C-alpha positions as CSV (number, residue, x, y, z in Angstrom):
1,M,-3.4,-12.3,1.6
2,T,-0.6,-14.6,-0.2
3,I,0.5,-17.6,0.9
4,L,4.4,-17.8,0.5
5,D,4.5,-21.4,-0.8
6,G,7.8,-23.1,0.0
7,K,6.9,-26.5,-1.2
8,K,6.1,-25.1,-4.7
9,T,9.0,-22.6,-4.7
10,S,11.5,-25.3,-3.8
11,N,10.0,-27.5,-6.5
12,D,10.7,-24.8,-9.1
13,L,14.4,-24.5,-7.9
14,K,15.2,-28.0,-8.1
15,N,13.8,-28.1,-11.7
16,E,15.9,-25.2,-12.3
17,I,19.0,-26.9,-10.8
18,A,18.4,-30.3,-12.6
19,E,18.3,-28.3,-16.0
20,E,21.6,-26.9,-15.3
21,V,23.1,-30.3,-14.3
22,K,21.6,-31.8,-17.1
23,A,23.5,-29.1,-19.5
24,M,26.8,-29.7,-17.4
25,K,26.4,-33.7,-18.5
26,E,25.9,-32.7,-21.9
27,R,29.0,-30.7,-21.9
28,G,30.9,-33.6,-20.4
29,E,31.6,-31.7,-17.3
30,K,31.6,-33.3,-13.5
31,V,28.2,-33.0,-12.0
32,P,28.1,-31.5,-8.2
33,H,28.7,-33.9,-5.6
34,L,27.3,-33.5,-2.2
35,A,28.3,-35.3,0.7
36,A,26.8,-35.4,4.4
37,V,28.3,-36.6,7.7
38,L,25.8,-38.0,10.1
39,V,27.0,-39.2,13.7
40,G,24.6,-41.1,15.8
41,N,21.0,-42.3,15.0
42,D,18.9,-39.2,15.9
43,G,15.5,-39.5,14.4
44,A,15.2,-36.2,12.9
45,S,18.5,-36.0,11.6
46,L,18.3,-39.4,10.0
47,T,15.0,-38.1,8.1
48,Y,16.5,-34.8,7.2
49,V,19.6,-36.4,5.5
50,G,17.5,-38.8,3.7
51,S,15.8,-35.9,2.3
52,K,18.9,-34.5,1.1
53,V,20.2,-37.9,-0.3
54,R,16.8,-38.3,-2.3
55,A,16.7,-34.6,-3.6
56,C,20.5,-35.4,-4.9
57,E,19.1,-38.2,-6.9
58,R,16.1,-36.3,-8.1
59,I,18.3,-33.3,-9.7
60,G,21.3,-35.5,-11.0
61,F,23.9,-34.5,-8.3
62,E,26.1,-37.3,-7.0
63,S,25.9,-37.7,-3.0
64,T,27.8,-39.5,-0.4
65,L,26.1,-40.2,2.8
66,I,28.9,-40.8,5.7
67,Q,27.2,-42.3,8.6
68,L,29.2,-42.9,11.7
69,P,28.1,-44.6,15.2
70,E,27.2,-42.4,18.3
71,E,30.5,-43.4,20.0
72,T,32.6,-42.0,17.3
73,T,35.5,-39.9,19.0
74,E,35.9,-36.1,18.3
75,E,39.4,-37.3,16.6
76,E,37.7,-39.9,14.3
77,L,35.1,-37.4,13.0
78,L,37.9,-34.7,12.3
79,D,39.7,-37.4,10.3
80,H,36.6,-37.9,8.1
81,I,36.6,-34.0,7.7
82,N,40.0,-33.7,6.7
83,K,39.4,-36.3,4.1
84,L,36.4,-34.6,2.8
85,N,38.3,-31.3,2.5
86,N,41.2,-33.0,0.5
87,N,38.7,-34.8,-1.7
88,P,38.5,-33.1,-5.0
89,E,35.4,-35.4,-5.9
90,I,33.5,-33.7,-3.1
91,D,32.2,-30.0,-4.2
92,G,30.5,-29.4,-0.7
93,Y,29.5,-31.2,2.4
94,I,27.5,-30.8,5.6
95,V,28.0,-32.1,9.1
96,Q,24.5,-32.8,10.5
97,L,23.6,-31.1,13.9
98,P,23.3,-31.7,16.5
99,L,26.5,-34.0,17.3
100,P,26.8,-36.3,20.2
101,K,27.5,-34.4,23.6
102,H,31.2,-35.7,23.9
103,I,32.1,-34.0,20.4
104,D,32.8,-30.4,20.4
105,E,30.5,-28.7,17.6
106,Q,32.7,-25.5,17.3
107,K,35.9,-27.6,16.7
108,V,34.1,-29.5,14.2
109,L,32.5,-26.6,12.3
110,L,36.1,-24.8,12.3
111,A,37.4,-27.7,10.5
112,V,35.3,-27.6,7.6
113,D,37.0,-26.0,4.4
114,P,35.1,-22.9,4.0
115,D,35.2,-23.5,0.3
116,K,33.1,-26.7,0.7
117,D,31.1,-25.4,3.8
118,V,27.5,-25.4,1.8
119,D,25.7,-25.1,5.3
120,G,27.4,-21.5,5.5
121,F,28.3,-22.0,9.0
122,H,32.1,-21.3,9.2
123,P,33.1,-18.2,10.5
124,T,35.0,-17.3,7.3
125,N,32.0,-17.6,5.4
126,F,29.8,-15.8,8.2
127,G,32.1,-12.8,7.9
128,K,32.0,-12.6,4.2
129,M,28.3,-12.6,4.3
130,A,28.7,-9.5,6.7
131,Q,30.8,-7.9,4.4
132,D,28.4,-8.4,1.3
133,M,31.0,-10.7,-0.5
134,P,30.3,-13.7,-2.6
135,V,29.7,-16.4,-0.1
136,F,27.8,-19.6,0.9
137,I,24.7,-18.2,2.9
138,P,23.1,-20.4,5.3
139,A,20.5,-22.5,3.6
140,T,17.3,-21.4,5.9
141,P,18.2,-17.4,5.2
142,F,18.9,-17.9,1.8
143,G,15.8,-19.7,1.1
144,I,13.7,-16.9,3.2
145,M,15.4,-14.4,0.6
146,E,14.6,-16.6,-2.3
147,L,11.0,-16.7,-1.2
148,L,10.8,-12.8,-0.6
149,K,12.3,-12.4,-4.2
150,R,10.2,-14.7,-6.0
151,Y,7.0,-13.2,-4.6
152,N,8.2,-9.8,-5.1
153,V,7.9,-8.6,-1.5
154,E,8.7,-5.1,-1.1
155,T,11.5,-5.0,1.5
156,S,13.1,-1.3,0.8
157,G,12.7,0.9,3.4
158,K,10.5,-1.6,5.2
159,H,11.0,-1.9,9.1
160,T,11.8,-5.6,9.7
161,V,11.7,-7.1,13.1
162,V,13.7,-10.5,13.4
163,I,12.7,-12.8,16.4
164,G,15.3,-14.8,17.7
165,R,19.4,-14.1,17.4
166,S,20.6,-17.7,16.4
167,H,23.7,-17.8,14.2
168,I,21.6,-20.2,11.9
169,V,18.9,-17.8,11.3
170,G,18.4,-14.9,13.4
171,R,21.5,-13.0,13.1
172,P,22.3,-13.9,9.5
173,M,18.6,-12.8,8.6
174,S,19.4,-9.3,10.5
175,I,22.4,-9.0,8.3
176,L,20.9,-9.9,4.9
177,M,17.9,-7.8,5.3
178,S,19.7,-4.5,6.0
179,Q,22.1,-5.1,2.8
180,K,21.8,-3.1,-0.1
181,G,19.9,-5.0,-2.9
182,T,16.6,-6.9,-3.5
183,P,15.4,-8.1,-1.1
184,G,17.3,-6.1,1.5
185,D,17.6,-2.2,2.2
186,S,15.5,-2.7,5.0
187,T,15.6,-1.2,8.8
188,V,16.0,-4.1,10.8
189,T,15.4,-4.7,14.5
190,L,16.9,-7.9,16.1
191,T,14.8,-9.1,19.1
192,H,15.5,-11.8,21.4
193,S,14.6,-13.7,24.8
194,R,15.8,-10.1,26.6
195,T,13.9,-8.0,24.6
196,K,11.4,-6.2,26.9
197,N,9.0,-4.2,24.5
198,L,8.7,-7.2,21.9
199,E,5.1,-6.4,20.9
200,E,5.5,-2.8,20.8
201,L,8.0,-3.7,18.1
202,T,6.1,-6.2,16.2
203,K,3.2,-4.0,16.1
204,Q,5.4,-1.6,14.2
205,A,6.9,-4.2,11.8
206,D,6.0,-4.4,8.0
207,I,8.1,-7.6,7.9
208,I,8.2,-10.4,10.9
209,I,10.8,-12.9,10.5
210,T,10.4,-15.3,13.7
211,A,12.6,-18.1,14.5
212,L,11.9,-18.7,18.2
213,G,10.6,-22.1,18.4
214,V,7.6,-21.2,20.8
215,P,4.4,-22.5,19.1
216,E,2.0,-19.9,18.1
217,F,3.7,-17.4,19.8
218,L,3.1,-14.4,17.6
219,K,-0.7,-13.5,17.9
220,A,-3.0,-11.2,15.6
221,D,-2.9,-8.4,18.1
222,M,1.0,-8.4,17.9
223,V,1.0,-7.3,14.2
224,K,-0.5,-4.6,12.1
225,E,-2.5,-4.7,8.8
226,N,-0.8,-5.8,5.7
227,V,2.3,-7.2,7.6
228,T,4.6,-9.9,5.9
229,V,5.3,-12.7,8.3
230,I,8.1,-15.3,7.7
231,D,7.5,-18.1,10.2
232,V,10.9,-20.4,10.7
233,G,9.4,-22.1,14.0
234,I,8.6,-26.0,13.7
235,T,7.4,-27.5,17.0
236,R,5.7,-31.0,17.5
237,V,2.5,-30.2,19.6
238,P,0.5,-33.0,21.1
239,D,-2.8,-33.4,19.6
240,E,-5.1,-36.7,20.0
241,T,-6.9,-36.0,17.0
242,K,-4.0,-36.7,14.5
243,E,-3.0,-40.1,13.9
244,R,0.7,-39.6,15.1
245,G,-0.6,-38.1,18.2
246,Y,0.9,-34.5,17.2
247,R,0.7,-31.9,14.9
248,I,3.6,-29.4,13.4
249,A,2.9,-25.9,14.5
250,G,5.0,-22.7,13.9
251,D,5.8,-19.6,15.8
252,V,2.9,-17.7,14.4
253,D,-1.0,-18.4,15.0
254,F,-1.5,-18.8,11.4
255,A,-5.3,-19.0,11.4
256,E,-5.6,-15.4,13.1
257,V,-2.5,-13.6,11.6
258,S,-3.3,-14.5,8.2
259,K,-6.3,-12.4,8.6
260,K,-3.9,-9.3,8.6
261,A,-1.1,-10.4,6.5
262,D,-0.5,-9.4,3.0
263,F,2.0,-12.3,2.8
264,I,2.5,-15.3,5.1
265,T,4.4,-18.6,5.0
266,P,2.6,-21.7,6.3
267,V,3.9,-24.5,8.5
268,P,4.5,-26.9,7.3
269,G,5.2,-26.1,3.6
270,G,6.8,-22.7,3.8
271,V,10.4,-22.1,4.9
272,G,11.4,-25.6,5.5
273,P,11.2,-26.8,2.0
274,M,13.4,-24.1,1.1
275,T,16.2,-25.0,3.0
276,I,17.3,-28.3,1.2
277,A,16.7,-26.3,-2.3
278,M,19.0,-23.8,-0.9
279,L,21.6,-26.4,0.2
280,L,21.5,-27.8,-3.3
281,K,21.9,-24.3,-4.8
282,N,25.0,-23.9,-2.5
283,T,26.4,-27.0,-3.9
284,L,26.0,-25.7,-7.4
285,L,27.7,-22.5,-6.7
286,A,30.6,-24.6,-5.0
287,R,31.0,-26.9,-8.3
288,A,31.1,-23.4,-10.3
289,R,33.5,-22.0,-8.1
290,H,35.8,-25.2,-8.1
291,N,35.4,-25.3,-12.2
292,D,36.6,-21.8,-12.2
293,L,39.6,-22.5,-10.1
294,Q,40.5,-25.5,-12.3
295,S,40.2,-23.5,-15.2
């Protein structure tokens, strides 16, 4: 059994990006600039955005954090987005979700310039991804594909079962795994809360990608031997033995499923660290794209 180590792989990626940024500086080129918009004081969002800012500093990117109060109106937020769209210094930016309930997330995401949408959430980018065109792939699916690639996990001709149909993970993974290429060329079954024969499908799967958000849902008796398991789930589970009073659990019963798996991601330390690394990769791609347009 091989652990798909997202922490190590993300560090390798950051080091590679840092080398590219160093070379850009030596050539006198503008380095990538990533901006993040944060509305309100959601604890998880503050932590996540802080991680992105620190990652930018580590690899030599410029970064801007636009922190807005909870009571920011939709119109005010859209005005900030318009300014980012028209600022040539900003190569890519993200609007941290979730937004306060009085703001229409869909309207906000549609307002983002697709050429600066390094989260890959804009419908234009999603459509291009489905057409297998050059595009910003959503960071978490992009990270999963990179893990499979770097660990040489065979995907061609394999049966992949994706659990969860979100636009952020499940649906893009079903598209990416079915496309021509490596990784890819997989036969994909996309499952969700209304799937009636889920256990029957997971037992057939060569590769399982689960983004359900139900702690330790996937048990050993639901998988076959030599399976590859990608666990995107991350849930706080009460645990009085821990100093914080909780532990972090994925969708997979890791202790038991790992005994049958060829490859498996841990939680934490698997898919999670890859997400920020691939966001940085998308920003680097955005800078390269803008260089091409300017030359």
